[in-house]
C-alpha positions in Angstrom: 153.2 95.7 -37.3 150.9 98.6 -36.5 148.3 96.9 -38.6 148.5 93.7 -36.6 148.2 95.7 -33.3 145.1 97.5 -34.7 143.4 94.2 -35.7 144.2 92.7 -32.3 142.6 95.7 -30.6 139.5 95.6 -32.7 139.2 91.8 -32.2 139.7 92.3 -28.4 137.0 95.1 -28.5 134.6 92.9 -30.6 135.0 89.9 -28.3 134.4 92.1 -25.2 131.2 93.5 -26.8 130.1 90.0 -27.8 130.8 88.8 -24.2 128.7 91.7 -22.8 125.8 91.0 -25.1 126.0 87.2 -24.3 126.0 88.1 -20.6 123.0 90.3 -20.9 121.1 87.6 -22.9 122.0 84.9 -20.3 120.9 87.2 -17.4 117.6 88.1 -19.2 116.6 84.5 -19.9 117.9 83.3 -16.6 116.0 85.9 -14.7 112.9 85.1 -16.7 113.2 81.4 -15.9 113.7 82.0 -12.3 110.8 84.4 -12.2 108.3 82.1 -13.9 109.4 78.9 -12.3 109.4 80.2 -8.7 107.0 78.6 -6.3 103.8 80.4 -5.4 104.5 82.2 -2.4 101.3 81.3 -0.3 98.5 79.0 -0.3 95.2 79.9 -1.6 92.0 79.2 0.5 89.5 81.2 -1.6 86.6 79.3 -3.1 86.9 79.0 -6.9 84.0 79.2 -9.3 82.1 76.1 -10.5 83.9 76.1 -13.8 87.3 75.9 -12.2 86.5 72.6 -10.5 84.2 71.1 -13.3 87.1 68.8 -14.3 86.5 66.8 -11.1 83.1 65.5 -12.1 84.1 65.3 -15.7 87.0 63.1 -14.9 84.9 60.4 -13.2 82.0 60.6 -15.8 79.4 62.2 -13.4 79.1 65.5 -15.4 79.7 68.9 -14.2 76.1 70.0 -14.5 75.6 68.4 -11.1 77.8 71.0 -9.3 75.7 73.2 -7.1 78.5 74.9 -5.1 82.2 74.8 -4.1 82.0 74.4 -0.4 85.7 74.5 0.5 89.1 74.9 -1.3 92.7 74.7 -0.6 95.6 75.2 -3.0 99.0 75.0 -1.7 102.1 76.8 -2.8 103.8 74.9 -5.5 107.4 73.9 -5.2 109.8 73.8 -8.2 109.6 70.0 -8.1 105.9 70.0 -8.4 105.2 69.2 -4.8 101.8 70.5 -3.8 98.5 69.8 -2.0 95.2 70.9 -3.7 91.8 69.9 -2.5 88.2 70.8 -3.1 84.9 70.0 -1.5 81.9 70.3 -3.8 78.2 70.0 -3.2 76.3 68.2 -6.0 72.7 68.0 -6.8 72.4 64.2 -7.0 74.2 60.9 -7.2 73.0 57.3 -6.8 74.8 54.3 -5.5 73.9 52.5 -8.7 75.8 55.1 -10.7 78.9 54.4 -8.6 78.6 50.7 -8.5 78.0 49.9 -12.2 81.1 48.8 -13.9 81.0 50.2 -17.4 84.7 50.8 -18.0 88.2 50.0 -16.8 88.0 52.8 -14.3 85.6 52.4 -11.5 84.6 53.6 -8.0 85.7 51.7 -5.0 83.7 51.6 -1.7 85.8 52.9 1.1 85.8 49.6 3.0 86.6 47.5 0.0 89.7 49.1 -1.4 92.2 47.3 -3.6 95.9 47.4 -2.3 96.9 50.3 -4.7 94.0 52.6 -3.7 94.4 51.6 0.0 98.1 52.9 -0.3 96.9 56.1 -1.9 94.5 56.7 0.9 97.4 56.1 3.4 99.4 58.6 1.3 96.9 61.4 1.9 96.1 60.3 5.5 97.8 63.2 7.1 95.9 65.8 5.0 93.7 66.8 8.0 96.6 68.5 9.7 96.6 71.0 6.9 92.9 70.9 5.8 90.5 70.3 8.7 87.4 70.0 6.5 88.7 67.1 4.5 87.4 63.6 5.6 89.9 61.6 7.7 91.6 58.4 6.5 89.4 56.4 9.0 86.1 58.1 7.6 87.2 57.5 4.0 87.6 53.7 4.8 83.9 53.3 5.6 81.1 52.1 3.4 79.8 55.7 3.3 82.5 56.7 0.9 83.5 55.8 -2.7 86.9 56.5 -4.2 87.7 57.1 -7.9 91.5 56.9 -8.3 92.3 59.3 -11.3 96.1 59.0 -10.9 98.5 57.3 -8.3 102.2 57.8 -8.9 104.7 55.4 -7.2 108.4 55.4 -6.5 109.2 51.8 -5.9 106.2 50.6 -3.9 105.5 53.8 -2.1 103.0 56.4 -3.5 104.7 59.9 -4.2 101.6 61.5 -5.9 98.0 61.0 -6.2 94.8 62.4 -7.6 91.7 60.9 -6.0 88.0 61.8 -6.3 86.1 60.8 -3.1 82.3 61.0 -2.9 80.0 60.7 0.1 76.6 59.9 -1.7 74.4 60.4 1.4 75.7 63.9 1.8 76.0 64.6 -2.0 79.6 65.9 -1.4 82.5 65.3 -3.7 86.1 65.7 -2.4 89.0 66.1 -4.7 92.6 65.8 -3.7 95.8 66.1 -5.7 99.0 65.6 -3.7 102.6 65.2 -4.6 105.7 65.0 -2.3 
């Protein structure tokens, strides 16, 4: 009988130690997850270096060697769901209308006053951006013949856009605007 009692006490102690170790492991990994998945605490308005925005011109096949200067930048805090608003204004050395209007792939530039419905919806989606980023062109300005839009990515929920990555260029000013937004 005494032997059974000792085995029960040892088993009980072993289970308590195992429970404590398990609790510590769960707390450690849970804490790491919460720490690394937390949203950024503030927006970033500093100007990044050219190499941090080179993807913008590479995505639309213009080439990052044209980048002269990052004029403006805004990187919002990130939510756990991925909601964000990031934007750049980039001065480039050159661009021609011919480069933007030649159709050499399935992806193409669209003139601001000749947008297909899906790109038009993406422009509406980013339309309230100016309340946060005053230097970003307004929806009305983008919809003129002075601007060209390169839709990199447009995500939909039903028929409403919920995310977009657009590259917008104003050839006369040699300025490229990039916006990435998700809500």
